LUMBA-260185 format. One record per residue (C-alpha): residue in three letters; z negated, x negated, y negated; residue number from 1. Coordinates in steps of 0.1 Angstrom, whole numbers, plus 5000, padded with zeros to 4 digits. Layout:
LUMBA-260185
REC     r     pz     px     py     k
REC   ALA      Z      X      Y   NUM
...
END
This chain:
LUMBA-260185
REC     r     pz     px     py     k
REC   MET   8374   6163   1557     1
REC   THR   8397   6194   1539     2
REC   ILE   8369   6203   1519     3
REC   LEU   8370   6169   1501     4
REC   ILE   8405   6176   1491     5
REC   PRO   8397   6188   1458     6
REC   VAL   8375   6158   1446     7
REC   ILE   8404   6137   1458     8
REC   LEU   8421   6159   1435     9
REC   LEU   8399   6155   1404    10
REC   LEU   8402   6117   1411    11
REC   LEU   8440   6117   1407    12
REC   LEU   8443   6139   1384    13
REC   PHE   8417   6119   1360    14
REC   LEU   8440   6087   1368    15
REC   LEU   8468   6106   1360    16
REC   GLY   8458   6114   1325    17
REC   MET   8449   6151   1326    18
REC   PRO   8426   6159   1300    19
REC   ILE   8389   6160   1318    20
REC   ALA   8379   6192   1310    21
REC   LEU   8417   6208   1325    22
REC   ALA   8414   6182   1353    23
REC   LEU   8380   6202   1360    24
REC   THR   8391   6230   1361    25
REC   ALA   8423   6227   1377    26
REC   ALA   8404   6207   1411    27
REC   GLY   8377   6233   1412    28
REC   LEU   8402   6262   1414    29
REC   VAL   8423   6247   1445    30
REC   GLY   8389   6242   1461    31
REC   ILE   8380   6283   1456    32
REC   VAL   8412   6285   1467    33
REC   MET   8409   6266   1497    34
REC   VAL   8372   6276   1508    35
REC   THR   8377   6310   1502    36
REC   GLY   8414   6320   1508    37
REC   ASN   8406   6346   1484    38
REC   LEU   8427   6345   1452    39
REC   GLN   8409   6375   1434    40
REC   ILE   8381   6350   1436    41
REC   VAL   8399   6329   1412    42
REC   LEU   8409   6355   1388    43
REC   GLN   8370   6362   1381    44
REC   ALA   8362   6328   1381    45
REC   LEU   8388   6325   1349    46
REC   GLY   8376   6355   1336    47
REC   SER   8337   6356   1340    48
REC   GLU   8331   6314   1343    49
REC   PRO   8340   6301   1301    50
REC   TYR   8322   6331   1288    51
REC   SER   8288   6330   1308    52
REC   THR   8290   6288   1310    53
REC   ALA   8294   6289   1268    54
REC   ALA   8271   6317   1265    55
REC   ASP   8241   6299   1279    56
REC   TYR   8213   6297   1247    57
REC   ALA   8205   6259   1259    58
REC   LEU   8241   6249   1244    59
REC   THR   8230   6255   1208    60
REC   THR   8214   6224   1208    61
REC   ILE   8243   6204   1210    62
REC   PRO   8263   6214   1180    63
REC   ALA   8233   6211   1162    64
REC   PHE   8226   6179   1174    65
REC   VAL   8264   6170   1165    66
REC   PHE   8261   6187   1133    67
REC   MET   8229   6164   1120    68
REC   ALA   8246   6130   1131    69
REC   TYR   8275   6138   1112    70
REC   LEU   8255   6149   1080    71
REC   ALA   8234   6115   1087    72
REC   ASP   8268   6094   1084    73
REC   ARG   8277   6109   1055    74
REC   ALA   8243   6108   1036    75
REC   GLY   8243   6071   1042    76
REC   LEU   8209   6069   1058    77
REC   ALA   8222   6047   1085    78
REC   GLU   8235   6025   1057    79
REC   ASP   8205   6020   1041    80
REC   LEU   8180   6013   1070    81
REC   TYR   8206   5985   1080    82
REC   ARG   8203   5971   1038    83
REC   ALA   8165   5973   1042    84
REC   ALA   8167   5954   1079    85
REC   GLU   8191   5930   1069    86
REC   LYS   8170   5915   1039    87
REC   TRP   8137   5911   1053    88
REC   LEU   8158   5899   1087    89
REC   ALA   8179   5882   1073    90
REC   PRO   8160   5847   1070    91
REC   MET   8159   5842   1104    92
REC   ARG   8189   5830   1130    93
REC   GLY   8207   5863   1143    94
REC   GLY   8187   5888   1121    95
REC   LEU   8218   5905   1114    96
REC   ALA   8227   5910   1148    97
REC   VAL   8186   5919   1152    98
REC   ALA   8189   5944   1119    99
REC   THR   8217   5959   1134   100
REC   THR   8198   5968   1169   101
REC   PHE   8169   5987   1147   102
REC   ALA   8190   6000   1122   103
REC   SER   8211   6015   1156   104
REC   ALA   8182   6029   1172   105
REC   THR   8167   6044   1141   106
REC   PHE   8195   6059   1133   107
REC   GLY   8202   6070   1173   108
REC   ALA   8170   6091   1168   109
REC   MET   8183   6110   1142   110
REC   SER   8221   6114   1153   111
REC   GLY   8212   6115   1189   112
REC   ALA   8255   6107   1197   113
REC   SER   8264   6074   1207   114
REC   THR   8301   6073   1197   115
REC   ALA   8288   6083   1161   116
REC   SER   8267   6053   1160   117
REC   ALA   8289   6029   1171   118
REC   ALA   8316   6041   1144   119
REC   VAL   8287   6045   1113   120
REC   MET   8269   6008   1125   121
REC   SER   8305   5992   1128   122
REC   ARG   8314   6002   1094   123
REC   VAL   8281   5990   1076   124
REC   ALA   8269   5962   1098   125
REC   TYR   8302   5942   1110   126
REC   PRO   8315   5936   1068   127
REC   ASN   8285   5922   1068   128
REC   MET   8280   5897   1096   129
REC   GLN   8317   5886   1091   130
REC   ARG   8309   5879   1055   131
REC   ALA   8277   5855   1072   132
REC   GLY   8302   5839   1092   133
REC   TYR   8288   5854   1125   134
REC   ASP   8307   5849   1159   135
REC   ARG   8331   5881   1166   136
REC   ARG   8316   5884   1199   137
REC   LEU   8280   5887   1186   138
REC   SER   8287   5910   1159   139
REC   THR   8305   5936   1177   140
REC   GLY   8286   5932   1208   141
REC   THR   8256   5940   1193   142
REC   ILE   8273   5970   1173   143
REC   ALA   8278   5985   1208   144
REC   ILE   8250   5976   1228   145
REC   GLY   8230   5991   1202   146
REC   SER   8247   6026   1201   147
REC   THR   8239   6034   1232   148
REC   LEU   8204   6035   1225   149
REC   SER   8214   6065   1213   150
REC   SER   8220   6081   1250   151
REC   ILE   8181   6070   1251   152
REC   VAL   8162   6076   1219   153
REC   PRO   8159   6110   1215   154
REC   PRO   8172   6134   1203   155
REC   SER   8205   6130   1228   156
REC   VAL   8233   6150   1231   157
REC   ALA   8236   6131   1267   158
REC   MET   8197   6143   1276   159
REC   VAL   8211   6182   1266   160
REC   VAL   8241   6181   1292   161
REC   PHE   8216   6165   1317   162
REC   SER   8190   6196   1309   163
REC   ILE   8218   6223   1310   164
REC   ALA   8235   6209   1343   165
REC   THR   8203   6204   1361   166
REC   GLU   8174   6230   1348   167
REC   THR   8151   6204   1335   168
REC   SER   8131   6207   1306   169
REC   LEU   8146   6192   1276   170
REC   ARG   8116   6186   1256   171
REC   SER   8101   6167   1289   172
REC   LEU   8138   6148   1290   173
REC   LEU   8135   6135   1251   174
REC   LEU   8100   6125   1254   175
REC   ALA   8108   6107   1288   176
REC   GLY   8130   6080   1265   177
REC   VAL   8110   6073   1239   178
REC   LEU   8090   6046   1256   179
REC   PRO   8123   6035   1276   180
REC   GLY   8139   6034   1248   181
REC   ILE   8112   6012   1222   182
REC   ILE   8119   5985   1256   183
REC   LEU   8157   5984   1256   184
REC   ALA   8156   5975   1219   185
REC   VAL   8129   5951   1221   186
REC   LEU   8146   5934   1247   187
REC   VAL   8180   5935   1232   188
REC   VAL   8163   5918   1200   189
REC   PHE   8147   5894   1225   190
REC   ALA   8184   5887   1243   191
REC   VAL   8197   5880   1209   192
REC   THR   8173   5855   1195   193
REC   ILE   8176   5840   1230   194
REC   TRP   8216   5840   1230   195
REC   VAL   8215   5827   1193   196
REC   ARG   8191   5798   1202   197
REC   VAL   8212   5783   1228   198
REC   ARG   8248   5787   1209   199
REC   PRO   8235   5784   1173   200
REC   ALA   8268   5784   1159   201
REC   LEU   8269   5822   1171   202
REC   ALA   8249   5832   1136   203
REC   PRO   8245   5809   1109   204
REC   GLN   8213   5814   1091   205
REC   VAL   8216   5831   1057   206
REC   GLU   8198   5827   1027   207
REC   ARG   8159   5845   1024   208
REC   HIS   8160   5869   0998   209
REC   PRO   8134   5870   0964   210
REC   LEU   8101   5894   0974   211
REC   LYS   8113   5914   0946   212
REC   VAL   8147   5918   0964   213
REC   LEU   8127   5927   0997   214
REC   LEU   8104   5954   0978   215
REC   ALA   8135   5968   0963   216
REC   SER   8149   5974   0993   217
REC   LEU   8126   5999   1013   218
REC   LYS   8129   6023   0986   219
REC   PRO   8162   6039   0995   220
REC   ILE   8147   6041   1031   221
REC   TRP   8118   6062   1025   222
REC   LEU   8140   6097   1029   223
REC   GLY   8154   6082   1056   224
REC   ALA   8120   6082   1077   225
REC   LEU   8104   6108   1058   226
REC   VAL   8133   6126   1084   227
REC   ILE   8129   6111   1118   228
REC   VAL   8089   6116   1112   229
REC   ILE   8094   6153   1108   230
REC   LEU   8116   6157   1136   231
REC   MET   8091   6135   1159   232
REC   LEU   8062   6155   1149   233
REC   LEU   8083   6189   1154   234
REC   LEU   8088   6173   1188   235
REC   TYR   8063   6158   1203   236
REC   GLY   8039   6185   1184   237
REC   GLY   8054   6217   1201   238
REC   PHE   8063   6231   1167   239
REC   ALA   8100   6238   1179   240
REC   THR   8124   6240   1201   241
REC   PRO   8152   6214   1207   242
REC   THR   8176   6234   1190   243
REC   GLU   8157   6244   1159   244
REC   ILE   8147   6210   1157   245
REC   GLY   8186   6203   1155   246
REC   ALA   8188   6226   1127   247
REC   VAL   8156   6213   1115   248
REC   GLY   8170   6184   1111   249
REC   ALA   8205   6189   1098   250
REC   VAL   8190   6209   1071   251
REC   VAL   8169   6185   1058   252
REC   ILE   8192   6154   1061   253
REC   GLY   8222   6180   1043   254
REC   LEU   8194   6184   1017   255
REC   VAL   8190   6145   1011   256
REC   GLY   8224   6137   1012   257
REC   VAL   8228   6161   0981   258
REC   LEU   8202   6151   0960   259
REC   ARG   8214   6116   0967   260
REC   GLY   8250   6129   0958   261
REC   LYS   8259   6117   0988   262
REC   ILE   8268   6149   1004   263
REC   ARG   8295   6174   0982   264
REC   TRP   8316   6204   0990   265
REC   ALA   8345   6178   1008   266
REC   GLU   8322   6158   1029   267
REC   PHE   8306   6190   1040   268
REC   VAL   8335   6208   1051   269
REC   GLN   8345   6175   1067   270
REC   ALA   8316   6173   1091   271
REC   VAL   8318   6212   1096   272
REC   GLU   8359   6202   1112   273
REC   ASN   8337   6170   1130   274
REC   THR   8314   6193   1146   275
REC   LEU   8337   6220   1155   276
REC   ARG   8365   6193   1172   277
REC   THR   8336   6179   1191   278
REC   THR   8317   6209   1200   279
REC   ALA   8346   6224   1216   280
REC   LEU   8356   6188   1233   281
REC   ILE   8322   6188   1246   282
REC   PHE   8323   6228   1256   283
REC   LEU   8355   6227   1275   284
REC   ILE   8341   6200   1294   285
REC   ILE   8311   6218   1307   286
REC   ILE   8334   6249   1314   287
REC   GLY   8352   6232   1330   288
REC   ALA   8326   6215   1349   289
REC   GLY   8314   6248   1358   290
REC   VAL   8342   6260   1373   291
REC   PHE   8343   6229   1395   292
REC   GLY   8305   6243   1400   293
REC   LEU   8313   6270   1413   294
REC   TYR   8333   6256   1438   295
REC   LEU   8306   6232   1451   296
REC   THR   8284   6262   1455   297
REC   LEU   8309   6280   1475   298
REC   SER   8317   6248   1497   299
REC   ARG   8280   6240   1503   300
REC   LEU   8293   6206   1498   301
REC   PRO   8256   6191   1480   302
REC   GLN   8238   6207   1506   303
REC   ASN   8258   6196   1533   304
REC   LEU   8254   6156   1519   305
REC   VAL   8217   6164   1517   306
REC   ALA   8212   6172   1554   307
REC   PHE   8237   6148   1566   308
REC   ILE   8216   6121   1544   309
REC   THR   8182   6138   1557   310
REC   ASP   8191   6138   1592   311
REC   ALA   8207   6104   1590   312
REC   GLY   8173   6088   1584   313
REC   VAL   8180   6071   1552   314
REC   ALA   8153   6051   1536   315
REC   PRO   8150   6074   1502   316
REC   TRP   8148   6043   1480   317
REC   LEU   8179   6029   1500   318
REC   VAL   8195   6063   1486   319
REC   ILE   8184   6059   1451   320
REC   LEU   8201   6021   1452   321
REC   LEU   8235   6037   1463   322
REC   ILE   8236   6067   1440   323
REC   CYS   8227   6038   1409   324
REC   VAL   8255   6016   1424   325
REC   GLY   8279   6048   1425   326
REC   TYR   8267   6053   1389   327
REC   LEU   8275   6020   1378   328
REC   VAL   8309   6020   1390   329
REC   LEU   8320   6054   1379   330
REC   SER   8306   6049   1343   331
REC   MET   8330   6018   1340   332
REC   PHE   8360   6048   1341   333
REC   MET   8341   6076   1326   334
REC   ASP   8325   6091   1295   335
REC   GLU   8287   6099   1299   336
REC   ASN   8288   6139   1291   337
REC   PRO   8316   6146   1320   338
REC   LEU   8306   6121   1341   339
REC   LEU   8269   6136   1346   340
REC   LEU   8282   6168   1345   341
REC   ILE   8310   6156   1376   342
REC   THR   8280   6141   1397   343
REC   LEU   8250   6156   1390   344
REC   PRO   8257   6188   1415   345
REC   LEU   8260   6161   1440   346
REC   THR   8234   6137   1431   347
REC   PHE   8205   6163   1418   348
REC   PRO   8197   6181   1442   349
REC   LEU   8196   6148   1470   350
REC   VAL   8174   6134   1447   351
REC   LEU   8152   6164   1448   352
REC   ALA   8151   6168   1486   353
REC   LEU   8140   6129   1490   354
REC   GLY   8111   6132   1469   355
REC   PHE   8117   6115   1432   356
REC   ASP   8109   6134   1397   357
REC   PRO   8138   6153   1384   358
REC   ILE   8129   6134   1349   359
REC   TRP   8125   6099   1359   360
REC   PHE   8159   6104   1378   361
REC   GLY   8171   6119   1340   362
REC   VAL   8161   6087   1325   363
REC   VAL   8176   6065   1351   364
REC   THR   8213   6085   1351   365
REC   LEU   8212   6084   1312   366
REC   LEU   8203   6041   1316   367
REC   LEU   8230   6044   1338   368
REC   ALA   8255   6064   1317   369
REC   ALA   8247   6039   1287   370
REC   ILE   8257   6009   1306   371
REC   GLY   8290   6027   1315   372
REC   LEU   8297   6032   1276   373
REC   VAL   8302   5992   1264   374
REC   CYS   8310   5977   1303   375
REC   PRO   8349   5974   1310   376
REC   PRO   8373   5986   1319   377
REC   VAL   8367   6013   1298   378
REC   GLY   8335   6014   1280   379
REC   MET   8337   6044   1252   380
REC   SER   8319   6027   1228   381
REC   ALA   8337   5993   1230   382
REC   PHE   8364   6010   1225   383
REC   VAL   8352   6027   1196   384
REC   VAL   8335   5993   1179   385
REC   ALA   8370   5977   1186   386
REC   SER   8388   6003   1168   387
REC   ALA   8366   6005   1135   388
REC   SER   8360   5969   1133   389
REC   ARG   8399   5962   1143   390
REC   VAL   8389   5938   1169   391
REC   PRO   8405   5929   1202   392
REC   VAL   8386   5957   1230   393
REC   ASP   8381   5919   1249   394
REC   VAL   8362   5901   1219   395
REC   VAL   8342   5933   1226   396
REC   TYR   8330   5930   1261   397
REC   ARG   8321   5891   1260   398
REC   GLY   8295   5902   1239   399
REC   THR   8288   5934   1259   400
REC   LEU   8287   5915   1290   401
REC   VAL   8264   5892   1275   402
REC   LEU   8237   5919   1259   403
REC   MET   8241   5942   1289   404
REC   ILE   8212   5918   1309   405
REC   PRO   8190   5935   1293   406
REC   MET   8204   5970   1295   407
REC   LEU   8200   5957   1332   408
REC   VAL   8168   5947   1331   409
REC   CYS   8151   5979   1314   410
REC   LEU   8168   6001   1344   411
REC   GLY   8148   5977   1365   412
REC   LEU   8116   5984   1354   413
REC   VAL   8119   6020   1348   414
REC   LEU   8129   6020   1384   415
REC   LEU   8101   5998   1393   416
REC   VAL   8078   6014   1375   417
REC   PRO   8085   6052   1370   418
REC   ASP   8052   6057   1346   419
REC   LEU   8071   6043   1322   420
REC   SER   8097   6073   1320   421
REC   LEU   8067   6095   1328   422
REC   TRP   8037   6088   1311   423
REC   LEU   8050   6102   1280   424
REC   PRO   8060   6138   1291   425
REC   THR   8027   6141   1311   426
REC   LEU   8007   6134   1283   427
REC   LEU   8020   6153   1259   428
REC   ASN   8028   6184   1284   429
REC   PRO   7994   6188   1302   430
END
């Protein structure tokens, strides 16, 4: 029981509102002292752990993806994608909500950041849906759910964090998220269609646009489509590492923004500042998780947990289901990146010991974390949408609770049919 005191302390510090990075560091240092009884090891951890963690080359992927996300926002690519989808889909009941889902999925393929997607689509899509008479639950719920696609559709910052925490192949993880991401987008569209058929008042039909207007709406999006094609060819063709893909994407998107007159010096500086702020926050959490992970290593808690489960003879699939329930509960209170960094040192060795595929488990975990982004009582993306659209958060939750059904269906499909996530990595990584 003594060995669990640092874990209990960590949860208590979270409840008291201490920043996640500081809570992880404090609980980890207390744990190291309890396990070793040696203050010198604590001082060594404080001196070496931050540098050894932050100096990992794999972490360079994070600022590259984050910078690409902010530049894509400034370049107006998400807005163009939404405008085109909105004009083509407007005549269908719920068409604007469907357009939001497609635009969110596409923007996710360029940015990889859920909260960035939530903020951008709230600014772009919500005013249009309000002018068209859409119910606020449908509008905000669709934006929040659509933003979670950025966790699954590559490139994804959460996938980078999972790869670093578990030392699994980032390229394989990025490939594994493609098919589940497409399935999730289709299921969300299907759910929206059913919802507006059952409750027509949620989404009034919008006037059909002339063919000339429809064709004109495709003009501005060819640059965004070109960016996606370039990134996908580099990623799936194995021509560049994920870090290089992020860097190339940032350069190409930046040039597109400059050529279109959307990115000037002020916008560029602001994108850099936002990237530094976001990256520093993620790095601090990773460093704190490194200190806490050192405690877990010294205490042998993960190994003891694996031995306990193995000796107890619990069915492997029952363990997976219990892990899923645990992630669903924890993800209601915690953002995806700290959730992954805190839990993976315990769950990942157990999953490997039970014989499950690490890439498949990565997709399952990211789907669970994505559900947490829109699930009460916290739900980071739900709060971002509520703040950006100036809508009470309970209204957003009333929309996301309905549209979480396709997310749970997608999770069930990936659990029951692992090849949905493993087929593409196997095909392109012979």
